[in-house]
C-alpha positions as CSV (number, residue, x, y, z in Angstrom):
1,M,-14.3,6.5,17.8
2,L,-14.6,2.9,16.7
3,Q,-16.6,0.5,18.8
4,K,-14.4,-2.6,18.9
5,T,-14.9,-6.3,19.5
6,S,-12.1,-8.4,20.9
7,S,-11.5,-10.4,17.6
8,G,-10.7,-7.2,15.7
9,L,-9.0,-5.3,18.5
10,D,-5.8,-7.3,18.4
11,F,-5.3,-6.6,14.7
12,L,-5.9,-2.9,15.1
13,E,-3.7,-2.6,18.1
14,Q,-0.9,-4.4,16.3
15,L,-1.4,-2.0,13.4
16,A,-1.2,0.9,15.8
17,A,2.1,-0.4,17.2
18,T,3.8,-0.3,13.8
19,G,4.2,3.4,13.9
20,E,2.6,4.0,10.5
21,G,0.6,7.1,11.2
22,D,-1.7,7.6,14.1
23,S,-3.7,4.8,15.6
24,P,-6.6,3.4,13.5
25,L,-8.4,3.1,16.8
26,G,-9.0,6.8,16.5
27,C,-11.1,6.6,13.3
28,M,-14.2,8.7,13.6
29,Q,-15.9,7.2,10.5
30,C,-16.1,10.6,8.7
31,G,-15.8,8.8,5.3
32,L,-13.3,11.2,3.8
33,C,-11.0,8.2,2.9
34,S,-13.7,6.3,1.1
35,A,-14.9,9.5,-0.7
36,S,-11.3,10.2,-1.8
37,C,-10.5,6.7,-3.0
38,P,-10.6,6.6,-6.9
39,L,-11.7,3.0,-6.8
40,G,-13.9,3.2,-3.6
41,H,-17.1,3.0,-5.7
42,A,-16.1,-0.5,-6.8
43,M,-14.9,-1.9,-3.5
44,E,-17.1,-4.1,-1.3
45,Y,-15.2,-2.6,1.6
46,P,-13.8,0.9,0.9
47,P,-11.3,2.3,3.4
48,R,-13.9,3.5,6.0
49,R,-15.7,0.2,6.0
50,L,-12.5,-1.8,6.2
51,L,-11.7,-0.1,9.6
52,L,-15.3,-0.5,10.7
53,R,-15.5,-4.2,9.9
54,A,-12.1,-4.9,11.3
55,A,-13.1,-3.3,14.6
56,A,-16.4,-5.3,14.5
57,G,-14.4,-8.5,14.4
58,Q,-15.1,-9.4,10.8
59,L,-11.5,-9.9,9.7
60,D,-12.3,-13.3,8.0
61,R,-14.8,-11.6,5.7
62,L,-12.3,-8.8,4.8
63,L,-9.5,-11.2,4.1
64,K,-11.6,-13.1,1.6
65,S,-12.9,-10.0,-0.2
66,P,-11.7,-8.9,-3.7
67,T,-11.4,-5.5,-2.1
68,L,-8.1,-6.5,-0.5
69,W,-6.3,-6.4,-3.9
70,M,-7.9,-3.2,-5.3
71,C,-5.8,-0.5,-3.5
72,V,-3.3,1.0,-5.9
73,G,-1.4,3.0,-3.3
74,C,-2.4,6.5,-4.4
75,Y,-2.2,7.9,-0.8
76,L,-5.3,10.0,-1.1
77,C,-7.1,8.3,1.8
78,S,-4.1,8.9,4.1
79,F,-3.4,12.4,2.8
80,R,-6.9,13.5,3.6
81,C,-7.5,11.7,6.8
82,P,-8.2,14.3,9.6
83,R,-6.9,11.8,12.2
84,G,-3.6,11.1,10.5
85,I,-4.4,7.4,10.1
86,E,-2.0,5.7,7.6
87,L,-4.3,3.6,5.6
88,T,-2.1,3.2,2.5
89,D,1.1,2.2,4.1
90,G,-0.5,0.6,7.2
91,L,-3.9,-0.9,6.9
92,W,-3.8,-2.3,3.3
93,P,-0.4,-4.1,3.5
94,A,-1.3,-5.4,7.0
95,L,-4.5,-6.9,5.7
96,R,-2.8,-8.4,2.7
97,D,-0.1,-9.9,4.8
98,R,-2.7,-11.4,7.2
99,A,-4.6,-12.9,4.2
100,M,-1.5,-14.6,2.8
101,Q,-0.6,-15.9,6.3
102,A,-4.1,-17.4,6.3
103,G,-3.5,-19.2,3.0
104,I,-5.5,-16.8,0.9
105,Q,-3.6,-16.2,-2.3
106,P,-3.5,-12.9,-4.2
107,P,-4.4,-12.6,-7.9
108,T,-2.3,-14.8,-10.2
109,E,-0.4,-11.8,-11.6
110,L,0.9,-10.8,-8.2
111,Q,1.9,-14.4,-7.4
112,E,4.0,-14.4,-10.5
113,T,5.6,-11.1,-9.5
114,F,6.5,-12.6,-6.1
115,Q,8.2,-15.5,-7.8
116,N,10.1,-13.2,-10.2
117,L,11.4,-11.2,-7.3
118,L,12.4,-14.3,-5.3
119,K,14.1,-16.1,-8.2
120,Y,15.5,-13.2,-10.2
121,G,15.6,-10.1,-8.0
122,N,13.3,-8.1,-10.3
123,V,9.6,-7.9,-11.0
124,L,9.9,-8.7,-14.7
125,G,11.5,-12.1,-14.3
126,K,14.6,-11.2,-16.3
127,S,18.0,-12.7,-15.9
128,P,20.4,-10.6,-13.7
129,R,22.9,-11.0,-16.5
130,Q,20.8,-8.7,-18.6
131,R,20.8,-5.8,-16.1
132,L,23.2,-3.7,-18.1
133,Q,21.8,-4.3,-21.6
134,W,20.2,-0.9,-21.4
135,A,23.7,0.5,-21.8
136,D,24.6,-1.5,-24.9
137,G,26.1,0.9,-27.5
138,L,25.9,3.8,-25.1
139,D,28.2,6.7,-26.1
140,V,29.2,7.6,-22.5
141,P,31.1,5.4,-20.0
142,V,29.2,3.4,-17.4
143,L,31.1,2.7,-14.2
144,D,30.1,-0.7,-12.8
145,L,30.8,-0.4,-9.1
146,S,30.2,-4.1,-8.5
147,K,33.4,-4.7,-10.6
148,Q,35.3,-1.5,-10.0
149,P,34.5,-0.2,-6.6
150,Q,35.7,3.4,-6.2
151,P,34.4,6.7,-4.8
152,V,31.6,8.4,-6.7
153,E,29.3,11.3,-6.2
154,V,26.2,9.5,-7.3
155,L,25.3,5.8,-7.0
156,W,22.5,5.5,-9.5
157,I,20.2,2.6,-8.8
158,V,18.7,2.2,-12.3
159,G,15.6,0.2,-11.4
160,D,13.8,-2.8,-12.9
161,Y,11.9,-1.1,-15.7
162,P,14.6,1.3,-16.9
163,S,17.0,-1.7,-16.9
164,Y,14.9,-4.2,-18.7
165,Y,11.7,-2.8,-20.3
166,P,12.3,-1.6,-23.9
167,R,10.3,1.6,-23.6
168,N,12.1,2.6,-20.5
169,Q,15.7,1.8,-21.6
170,P,16.0,5.0,-23.7
171,V,15.2,7.0,-20.6
172,A,18.0,5.3,-18.7
173,R,20.4,6.0,-21.6
174,A,19.3,9.7,-21.7
175,F,19.8,10.0,-18.0
176,A,23.3,8.6,-18.3
177,R,24.1,11.2,-20.9
178,I,22.7,14.0,-18.8
179,L,24.7,13.0,-15.7
180,T,27.8,12.8,-17.8
181,A,27.1,16.2,-19.5
182,L,26.7,17.7,-16.0
183,G,30.1,16.4,-15.0
184,V,28.7,14.1,-12.3
185,R,30.9,11.2,-11.3
186,W,28.4,8.3,-11.2
187,G,28.3,4.6,-11.0
188,V,25.8,1.7,-11.1
189,L,25.6,-1.7,-9.5
190,G,25.6,-3.5,-12.8
191,T,24.4,-7.1,-12.8
192,K,24.4,-7.2,-9.0
193,E,21.5,-4.7,-8.7
194,C,18.2,-6.0,-7.4
195,A,14.8,-4.5,-6.7
196,L,14.5,-2.3,-3.6
197,G,11.1,-3.7,-2.7
198,E,8.7,-0.8,-1.8
199,C,5.9,-2.1,-4.0
200,D,6.5,-5.6,-2.7
201,R,5.9,-4.4,0.9
202,M,2.7,-2.8,-0.4
203,F,1.7,-6.2,-1.8
204,G,1.8,-7.4,1.8
205,E,4.9,-9.5,1.3
206,E,6.8,-8.2,4.3
207,G,9.1,-11.3,4.4
208,L,10.1,-10.8,0.7
209,F,10.7,-7.1,1.3
210,E,13.0,-7.9,4.2
211,M,14.9,-10.4,2.1
212,L,15.4,-7.7,-0.5
213,V,16.5,-5.2,2.1
214,E,19.1,-7.6,3.4
215,K,20.4,-8.3,-0.1
216,N,20.7,-4.6,-0.8
217,R,22.5,-4.1,2.5
218,Q,25.2,-6.6,1.4
219,L,25.4,-4.8,-2.0
220,L,25.9,-1.4,-0.6
221,Q,28.3,-2.2,2.2
222,G,31.7,-0.8,1.5
223,L,30.7,1.3,-1.5
224,Q,31.7,5.0,-1.3
225,F,29.1,7.5,-2.6
226,K,27.7,10.8,-1.6
227,M,24.1,10.1,-2.5
228,I,21.8,7.6,-4.2
229,V,19.7,8.8,-7.2
230,V,16.7,6.8,-8.5
231,L,14.4,7.2,-11.5
232,D,11.5,5.3,-9.7
233,P,9.5,7.2,-7.1
234,H,8.7,3.9,-5.3
235,E,12.4,3.2,-4.9
236,F,12.9,6.7,-3.5
237,R,10.1,5.9,-0.9
238,A,11.8,2.6,0.0
239,I,15.2,4.1,0.7
240,E,14.0,7.3,2.3
241,H,11.2,5.8,4.5
242,Y,11.7,2.1,5.1
243,Y,15.3,1.2,4.8
244,P,16.3,3.4,7.9
245,R,14.1,1.0,10.0
246,Y,16.6,-1.7,9.2
247,G,19.6,0.5,10.0
248,M,20.3,1.6,6.4
249,R,20.3,5.4,6.1
250,Y,21.5,6.9,2.9
251,P,21.0,10.3,1.3
252,V,18.6,9.7,-1.6
253,E,17.0,11.8,-4.3
254,H,14.5,11.2,-7.0
255,Y,15.9,12.4,-10.2
256,V,13.5,15.4,-10.5
257,T,14.9,17.0,-7.3
258,F,18.4,16.0,-8.2
259,L,18.2,17.7,-11.6
260,A,16.1,20.7,-10.4
261,N,18.9,21.5,-7.9
262,R,21.2,21.8,-10.9
263,L,18.8,23.8,-13.1
264,P,21.3,26.6,-13.9
265,E,23.8,24.0,-15.2
266,L,21.0,22.3,-17.2
267,T,19.7,25.5,-18.6
268,A,23.1,26.5,-19.8
269,R,23.3,23.3,-21.8
270,M,19.9,23.6,-23.5
271,V,20.6,24.3,-27.1
272,R,17.5,23.0,-28.8
273,S,13.9,24.2,-28.7
274,V,11.1,21.7,-27.9
275,E,8.1,23.3,-29.6
276,A,5.2,21.5,-27.8
277,T,2.3,22.0,-25.4
278,V,3.0,19.7,-22.4
279,T,1.0,18.7,-19.4
280,Y,2.6,17.0,-16.4
281,H,1.2,14.0,-14.4
282,D,2.0,14.3,-10.7
283,N,2.9,10.8,-9.5
284,C,1.6,9.8,-6.1
285,C,4.7,8.5,-4.4
286,V,7.0,11.6,-4.7
287,G,4.3,14.1,-5.6
288,R,1.4,13.7,-3.2
289,R,3.4,11.8,-0.6
290,Y,6.4,14.3,-0.5
291,Q,4.7,17.4,-1.9
292,C,7.2,17.4,-4.8
293,F,5.2,19.6,-7.2
294,D,7.5,22.5,-8.2
295,P,10.7,20.7,-9.2
296,P,9.3,18.8,-12.2
297,R,7.5,21.9,-13.4
298,A,10.7,23.9,-13.0
299,L,12.5,21.4,-15.2
300,L,9.8,21.5,-17.9
301,G,9.5,25.3,-17.7
302,A,13.2,25.7,-18.4
303,I,13.0,23.9,-21.7
304,P,13.0,26.4,-24.6
305,G,9.8,26.4,-26.7
306,L,7.9,24.2,-24.3
307,K,4.4,25.5,-23.1
308,L,3.2,23.9,-19.8
309,V,-0.5,23.5,-19.2
310,E,-2.3,21.9,-16.2
311,M,-4.9,19.1,-16.1
312,E,-8.1,19.6,-14.2
313,R,-6.7,17.4,-11.4
314,N,-3.1,18.3,-10.5
315,R,-0.7,18.5,-7.6
316,E,-2.3,17.2,-4.4
317,D,-5.5,16.3,-6.3
318,S,-3.8,14.4,-9.1
319,L,-5.5,11.2,-10.2
320,C,-3.3,8.1,-9.8
321,C,-2.1,6.2,-12.8
322,G,-3.2,3.0,-11.1
323,G,0.2,1.4,-11.0
324,G,1.2,1.7,-7.4
325,G,0.5,-0.7,-4.5
326,G,0.8,-3.7,-6.9
327,G,-1.6,-2.0,-9.4
328,M,0.8,-2.7,-12.3
329,W,-0.3,-6.3,-12.0
330,L,-3.9,-5.8,-10.8
331,D,-5.7,-4.2,-13.8
332,A,-7.5,-7.4,-14.7
333,H,-8.6,-8.0,-11.1
334,I,-9.8,-4.4,-10.6
335,V,-11.8,-4.3,-13.9
336,A,-13.3,-7.7,-13.2
337,H,-14.7,-6.4,-9.9
338,G,-16.3,-3.3,-11.2
339,G,-13.4,-0.9,-11.3
340,Y,-11.7,0.8,-14.2
341,R,-8.1,1.5,-15.3
342,L,-7.2,4.9,-13.8
343,S,-4.6,5.4,-16.5
344,D,-7.4,5.4,-19.1
345,E,-9.2,8.3,-17.4
346,R,-6.0,10.2,-16.8
347,I,-4.9,10.1,-20.5
348,K,-8.3,11.6,-21.3
349,M,-7.7,14.4,-18.9
350,A,-4.4,15.1,-20.6
351,A,-6.1,15.2,-24.0
352,R,-8.7,17.7,-22.7
353,T,-5.9,20.2,-22.0
354,G,-4.9,20.3,-25.7
355,A,-1.4,19.1,-24.9
356,Q,0.5,17.1,-27.4
357,I,2.7,15.5,-24.7
358,L,1.9,14.0,-21.3
359,A,5.1,14.3,-19.3
360,V,5.8,11.8,-16.5
361,S,8.5,11.0,-14.0
362,C,7.9,7.4,-13.0
363,P,8.9,4.3,-15.0
364,F,5.5,2.7,-14.6
365,E,3.7,5.6,-16.2
366,L,5.3,5.3,-19.6
367,S,3.9,1.9,-20.4
368,R,0.6,2.5,-18.6
369,F,-0.2,5.8,-20.3
370,E,1.0,4.6,-23.7
371,D,-1.3,1.6,-23.4
372,A,-4.1,3.8,-22.2
373,A,-3.7,6.0,-25.3
374,K,-4.2,3.0,-27.5
375,V,-7.2,1.8,-25.5
376,T,-8.9,5.2,-25.5
377,G,-8.2,6.0,-29.2
378,L,-5.7,8.8,-28.3
379,E,-2.6,7.1,-29.8
380,G,-0.9,9.6,-32.0
381,K,-2.8,12.5,-30.4
382,V,-1.1,12.4,-26.9
383,Q,2.5,11.4,-26.8
384,V,3.8,10.1,-23.4
385,R,7.4,11.1,-22.6
386,D,9.5,11.1,-19.5
387,I,10.9,14.5,-18.3
388,V,14.4,13.0,-18.8
389,E,13.7,12.5,-22.5
390,L,12.5,16.1,-23.0
391,L,15.6,17.4,-21.2
392,A,17.9,15.3,-23.3
393,E,16.2,16.6,-26.4
394,A,16.7,20.2,-25.3
395,M,20.3,19.4,-24.5
396,D,20.9,17.7,-27.9
397,L,21.6,14.4,-26.1
398,V,19.1,12.3,-28.0
399,E,19.6,8.7,-29.4
400,K,21.9,8.9,-32.3
401,E,19.7,6.9,-34.6
402,S,16.8,9.4,-34.0
403,V,18.9,12.5,-34.9
């Protein structure tokens, strides 16, 4: 048990009262969290020491440390904690929030992301008017529920990267074709859609997160749908875990479970063979956090011609891509303070399997791993593709220009 001083006791007791896991006051300093952290070696205060120093009344030192902005939300520390202490969703965001309240600013990239969310409602700083550009020229109808509210089976919240980022837009178009081919009646929020905010909460910006929650409450009020489907695991986490705390409870599925539940229908529509050796990267937010390991493998395994192989770290032990917890905007900070880009190491693991394709199921991972392939000299040797793209190819629903 931690030996506490009064100056750190209030902080830890407040954290214990949030309901995020068991009380951090029960930490027995076993060190499993620090040993599990993929960046713990580069941290001035890895997870175990964060709790120890907080209990010892050294909050001021912690708040000023670069360590505060090095957690990438991989959940390994929380997953392996024998006392059930929620370090990822509890301790790290609370410390970041306390730092910003004390006037200590995060790295510049995060500050810019906050401003983008506040001004534009998305992390990329794009105009809301461009939200539906991903669907330009799409050969299936897109129902914009913000303009034509009507009952649908699926409300698809497209997400920031699939909406705006060029590499992710083909994934959005492919998913639209798959939904339509399955006979699903679906709609989107069009230009009214805004970020759901899970990563923003992880940044420590609780106030910004609550603002986004309220904006989404207003957007969803009055809409009629059976479930929400998302491409982004972080958005799934937001709706499933955090939105109910604000009275917003909706059935929600990440696309891998949504499609895996319709595997017989998908399989019946697979008319093309995808002759490739593929390895799959388990994302942290839906994979390790929700033990969602079999559905993505079932989808890949159903594709004709595809051979699935495993990396040396997979399922619960998967190595994070480094993009969660604000990590998408923290690479420079992490490297500057002795860390490394986890995506670079992960793409090397994929290459060691002999796979031609690294399959992913998170919008962050396409750009992170493609960039990592360039940095590590693996460009052209390991191709990065979303599961949606592979399914669309097998179903002969690819982009017309690539046929």
